[in-house]
N, C-alpha and C positions, 0 to 999 in steps of 0.2 A: 393475419399473417404479417401484414405490413407493420402493425404495432410491435410485434415481436422482433422484427428485423431492426426497427428503429431503436429498441432497447438494447439489442445486441451491439449495434453500431455505437451507441452512446457509451456503453461499457467498454468497448474497444478503444474509443477515443480517450476515455478517462484513464485507461491502462497505459496508453502511450504517454499521456501527460504526466502521470505519476512516475513512470520509468524515467522520463526526462528530469523530473524534479529530484528524485532520490537516487538515480543511477550512479552518480559519482560518489555516493556515500554508503550505499548498500549493494551487495551482489545482486545480479539480475534474478537468480533463482529464489532469493529471499523475497524480493518484490513480487515475483510471480506467485509464490505460495500465498502471500498475503492477499493478492488480488483474487486468486481462486477460492480461498477460504471465505473471504468476505462475500463474494458472489453467492457461494453456497449458503452462507448464513442468512442472506437477505431474500433469496428467491422464494417466492410463495408466501412471504410474510409481509412484504411491503407492496403497496399499490404500485403497479407498473409505471404510472406517471411520476412517482416519487423515487423510483428505484435508482436512477442515475445520480441524483443528489445525495441520497443516503449512502450509495456505494462509494462515491468520492469521499464523503465525510468519514466513513468507517475505515476505508483503506488508509487515508491520510493520517488518521488518529493512530492506527496500528503501526504504521511505518515510523511515525514520530516517536512512538513509545519504544520501538526497537532501537532507534538511534539514541534515545535518552539512556536506555539501559546500557548500550555499548559505551557511552561516555562515562557512566558510573563505574564500569568495570575497567579500571586502568591499573595496570601493574606498575608499581613503583619499587625500585630496588634501592634500598638505603645506601648512600655513599656513591651511587653511580652518577657519572657525568652525562649530561645530554649533549649530543653532538649537533 
């Protein structure tokens, strides 16, 4: 039971860290969905001792990919002036 609590705490800390890192660039609900989906994808497939590191890596990769996609989707209106 202690090991499970430790994993849960670690995942919570990683979530707080990633919210801080990406919070200014992505909406909180998007970050939450990525965190929840990543946790679901990894649970039961990764050794509990490695779960924290893999969770952080997967979440960060997915969040960076979302940001990169947003940057590529830029609407440009020909002849428009930027203020």
